[in-house]
N, C-alpha and C positions, 0 to 999 in steps of 0.2 A: 482702413484706418490712416499711410500714409499720408491721405489729400490733407486728412484733418486738422496735420499738422507742421504739415507744408506753409510755410512764413511766406505772408505778405508783404517784400521788401513794399513799402508805396511808392518811394521817390526813385524808385525804378519800371517801378509799374505802368502802361505804357497810356493810359485811357485818364490815369491821376492825372499824370507830364504832359499830355497833352492837353486837359481841360488847366491847370494851372501857368501854364503858357501864355495857353487863348484867354485866361484873370488875367493875366498881367498887363498883355500888349493892348488888349479890351479897356482896361480900364489908363495906360496910360494915352493911348490915345484919345481913350475920353476926355483924359485932363487936355485935351490939344482946344478943343471944340464947346467942351459942356461952358465952361464961363464966359466965353464973349462969345457963344453960341444961340445959350442958353436950352441945348438940348441932351435928350436922355442917350445912352445908349442904343437903348431898342428906337426913338426918333428918327439918330440920323443911321442910320441900317435902312430902315424904311427908306429913308432919302436916297442913301446908295443905292439902293434894285432900282429904285423907282426912279432916277440920273443915267442907270447903267436900262436899264427894260422898259421902262414905260408905252404906255400904256398899261396896265395889273392890278388886276381886281384887289384886293386885302389878300383873299387865300393866298393867292400869285406871293403877293409878296413873303410870308410870312413862310411861305415854301423854300422860296428863295431864301432866303436871312435865316431860315430852322427853326424857327419862335413863333410858341401858343398863340393860339386866335386871340386869345383875351392883351395878351403884349401889345398884341399889335394892332389892333381896334383901338388901345389907347392911346399909342401912338399917334393914328391915325385920325385920333380925336382930337390931338391936341393939336398935331401936326394943320387940320383944317384950319381950326382955332385961330392954330399963331397968319396964318393963312397960306402955308409954307407948301399945300398941298389941296389939286381944286376932285372933284369927283365927280365923272360925266355919266348918267345913265345909257345902258348901250339900249343901242336904239333897234337891234333886233330879239333882243330883251328885256324888256325893264326892270326882272329883279337884279338880271350883273348889274356890277356900280364898275366904270375905269377907273383908276387912282393917278395925275401926274403932278410934278412939279408946276408948280405956279413961279408966271416971270422971276417972282421977289422968293419962295423959295428956288429956283434955277437960277439964280446971283450970287445966295445963301450956298449953293453948294460949288461954287464956281470956285468959292475964295476957301473949303475947310476938303478940294480935292487934294490941292498942293499939297496944304500943310500931312496931307493924307500921307502921298507919296511920299516926301520926303521924308515924314517913323519910316516910312514903311525901308526907303532907303537905307538910316541909319541902321534899323536891323539887320540888313540886310547884311550890310559894313561888315557883322563879323563872320562871312561866310565867303568864300571865293568865287571865282564867277560859274568855273566846274561845279562847287557845290549848289553855290543857287542853283543852278541846271538838276543840279540827283536827286535832293531833299523837292522839288516841282514833284516830280519825276515819282518819286515814292509818296510822299503827298499827295498826289492821283488816286495816287495801287491806294495808297490805306484810305481815300472817303470814300469808292469805289469798291470795295470790300466792307466797310463799313455801310453804305449803304445795300449793300447784297447781302451782310449778317441781317439788317435794323428788316426786311422785307423776311428772310425765310422763318422770324421770330425769336 
């Protein structure tokens, strides 16, 4: 019965705080590239993943950016229509298609990355160098724990 009466202090609840922080950061970053480049959050995340890890299948992209298949598929379709990414069929497995940035996509990616890194640097100004290292280490541990909990059930 005690658990039923236990209050959830939303403003101190870690999942809520992480979600709100992620949303705020994502929206702020989106403000930097949405208007000038015409990209959605998901499209930019797909481009960022391909810019770092290409070639990837759409499924691999979805796993890297932790977004649902429908959203990734829609973003990929839009990026292909805009000529920002290219699809190549795997020569060993015709059912598999890999994605990569096109020349136009690489050029756009190269223009957005400095904006994203500058935003990150402005965000990091709230932390000392030691706090940044601690935050990175704690984030890595929480990420690994969340993944483990997700697999357990």
